[in-house]
Structure formats: structure tokens, C-alpha cells
C-alpha positions, 0 to 999 in steps of 0.5 A: 500500500502506497502512502497515497492510499493510506492517507485516503484511507486514515481520511475516511477513517477520520470522516467516519468516526466524526460522523460518529460523534456528530451523530451521537452528540445529535441522539444525545442533544435531541434527547436531552431537547426532548426531556426540556420540552416535557419538563417545560410543558409539565411546568407550563400545565401546572402554572396554568391550573394554578393561575386558572385556580386564583382566577376562580378563587378571585371571582368568587372572592369578588362575587361574595363581596358583591353579594355581601353589599347586595345584602346589606343594600337589602338589610339597609332597605328593609330597615328604611321601610320599617322606619318609615312604616314605624314613624307614620304608625306613631305619628298617626293620631288614632290608636293603632293595634295589630293582633296575630291569629291567636288574637294577642297582641303584636304591635301598638302605636304611641297614641294607642298606648297614650290613650290606654294608658299602657306601655310596650309590656302589654305585647303578648296579652290577648285581646280579651285580657286588654278589653275584656269580653266587650264589642272590641274583644268580639270585632277583633275576634270576627275580623280573624275567624271571618277575614272580613274588616268590621263597621265603625262602632263604639266601646265604653272602658272603665278605667281608674281615670273615669270612663274612656269612650272608644270609636273604633273599627278593625280590618284584615292584616295580610302579607303580600300574597294576601294571607292573613295573619291576624287583624288591625284595630284602630280607634279614637277617643271619644270621651270629650265628644261624649261629654260635650254631647252630655252637656248639650243634651243637658244643656237643652233639657234645663233650658226647657225646664228653665223656661216651665219653671219660670211659668210655674213661679209667676203663677206662684208669685202673686198668691203668695203676695196675696197669702203674705199680706192677709197673714199681716192683717191677721197678725194686727187683729190676732191675739198675742197667743196665737203670733207664734203660729202666724210667725211660722206660717210667714217663714214657710211662706218666706222660705217658699218666696226664696224657692221662687227667687231661685226658680226665676234666677235659673230661667232667666237669661244670664247676663253677664257683666265680665271684669278682669278678675284674679282667680286666687283672690276670688277663690280665697274670698268664698272660701272665707266665707263659707268657712266663717258661716260653717260650723267651727268645729268641724276638723277641716283641712283646706289646700289651695293651690292656685297661681295669679291669673286672671280670667274675664268673668262675671265676678258676682255670679262667678262667686255664687257659683264656687260659693255653692261648690265649696258649701257642698264639699264642706257638707259632704264632710260631716265628720271632717276631711280635706278640702282642695282647690287647685287651679292648672297653669294653662288655657283654657283655666281648669279648676278642680274643688275636691273634697274627700268626703262620702261621695256620690253613688254612680247612679246619682252622679248623672242627675247631680246638676238636675234643677230640683234633684237633691239627697239632703233632707233639706235641699231644694235641688237648685244649687248646682243646677244654677252653678251649671248654668253660670259656667255655661254662660261663661262659655266653659265646662263642669264635671264631676267624678266621684264614688261613694266613699271616695270623695267627689271633685268637680272640675271647671272649665273657663276660657281665660279671655 
């Protein structure tokens, strides 16, 4: 083998060796590159899953925050609606109460609590426990059971402060779907209206009775004057032994004349001579006169709580009225007691004359202002009738609150001007 052939052979070996080296390197490179790609793919898939989880978690948190915001907004709107409804309910001047299906109180407004003298502690009580077995309870029960409202009705309740007249009606309480939840009771205080109505009816009766009394008094006065004249002539011609009998007859005639005079005073239309009068001075003067005439041995305590207010009244007639009230109060305490006169500092002027005497039975209270009605053995029954007439002629009112054995209070209301 010559040198050229050897050189060619060595070149071929070198080329083959280089090719093998390159091929091996290429395979290793490709193999290494495939592993890295797989690792990268795995890494990319993990990152995608993690990023997707974070995105979902972020979206869930955003939705949760949105739901919380909407919930808070709905709760705020519900509170606003409830507060709005509550404010309207509390501003209503009529009493409003709601009862559930079991006829138990669930809500009441301020007006209802003030009228009835109750507090929110009454919630949960049954309608019967609150109002008794009367028209109100029956109306509420019928509304719940029959699911129909009631017509306007009236009910009188006995309270510690006196009688309370209510005008009321009921309605069905429902939800948005129209399902019955109970009943609503709405009522207003008619006590003052009833009192004024009684005053007007009494005034009309007294007016008619006064006109009749005036006619009777005029018819009696003429023959009484004739009898008195004959008695005077008889007394001059009668022996001294018979004079006591004539004096007794004369005394009875004079008593009848006084009754006739009271009748005429009661029947005569009041002509007022109004002047500004200090209430306290007038009451003190009346009280002093009554105590001076009364039995000084009576253990009577007087309490005077009247401020320095003035009223435009007929002083003579008003003194007559209060003297009569004070005299009656003293006579109602034969064993002594406490006589209280007080005036509230408000407009109109409210004066109260109270005693701790025997009181007036309930069946008699409504009759005390009627002419000729009296419970006294020697009374005529015109005193309180005249008081009533005087107070009404001044544009005022008079009321009596009494109970047998509990004393009596006369309340006189007068305009300040």
C-alpha cells in the first residue's frame, strides 16, 4: 500500500469517526431537548392550573363581596321601609294595634298607649285580657276568623281615671300574598265628644225646664203675695197667744218665696258683666265666707293651689258658683276632711274643687246638675243647677268625678279671655 492510499484510508476513518461523534452528539442533544420540552410542558400545565385556580378564587371573592354589598343594601332598604312605616304609625293620632291569628297583641303605636295608659310591656297579651269580653274583643275575633273588616262601632271602658269612650273599627292584616296574619284595630278617643254631647243634652233639658219653671214661679208668686198680705192683716188682729203660729206661717211663706226667686234666677237668661278677675283672690274670698258660715268645730283642712292668673268673668255670678261648690264640699264631710282647690296653669283655665267626703253614688252622679234633684233632707236641688248654668253661660264646662266613699271632685273649665 502506497502512501496515497494510506492517506485516503485515514481520511475515511476520520470522517466516519467524526460522523459517529456528530450523530451521537445529535442524538444526545435531541434526547436532552425532548426531556426539557416535556418538563416545560409539565411546568406550563401546572402554572396554568394554578393561575386558573387563582382566577376562580379571585372571582369567587369578588362575587362574595358583591353579594355582601347587595345583602347590606337590602337590609338597609328593609330597615328604611320598616322605620318609615314605624314613623308613620307613631305619627298617627288614632290608636292602632295589631293582633296575630291567636288574638294576641303584636304591635301598638304611641297614641294607643297614651289613650289606654299602657306600655309596650302589654305586648303578647290577649285581646280579651286587654279589653274584656266586649265589642272590641268580639270585633277583633270576628275579623280574624271571618277575614272581613268590621264597621265603625263604639265602646265604653272603665278606667281608674274614669270612663273612656272609644270609636273603633277593625281590618284584616295580610302579607304580600294576601294570606291573613291577624287583625288591625284602629280607634279614637270619644270621651270629650261624649262629654260635650251630654253637656249639650243637659243644657237643652235645663233650658226647657227653666222656661217651665219661670211660668210656674210667676203663677205662684201672685197668690203668695196675697197670702202674705192677709197674714200681715191677721197678725194685727190676732191675740198675742196666736202670734207664734203666724210667724211660723210667715217663715214658710218666705222660704217658698226664696225658692220661687231661685226658680226665676235659674230661668232668667244670664246677662254677664265681665271684668278681669284674679282667680286666686276670688277663690280665697269664697272660701273665707264659707268657712265663716260653717261649723268652726269641724276638723277641715284646706289646701289652696292657685296661681296669680286672671279671667274675664262676671265676678258676682262666679262667686255664687264657687261658693255653692265649696259649701257642698264642706257639707259632704260631716266628720271633717280635706278640701282642696287647685288651678292648672294652662289655657283654658281648669279649676278643681275636691273633698274627701262621703262621695256620690254612680247612679246619682248624672243627676246632680238637674234642677230640684237633691240628696239633702232640707235641700231644694237648685244649687248645682245654677252653678252649671253660670259656667255654661261663660263658655265653660263643668264635670264631676265621684265614687261612694271616695270623695268628689268638680272640674270647672273656663276660657282665659
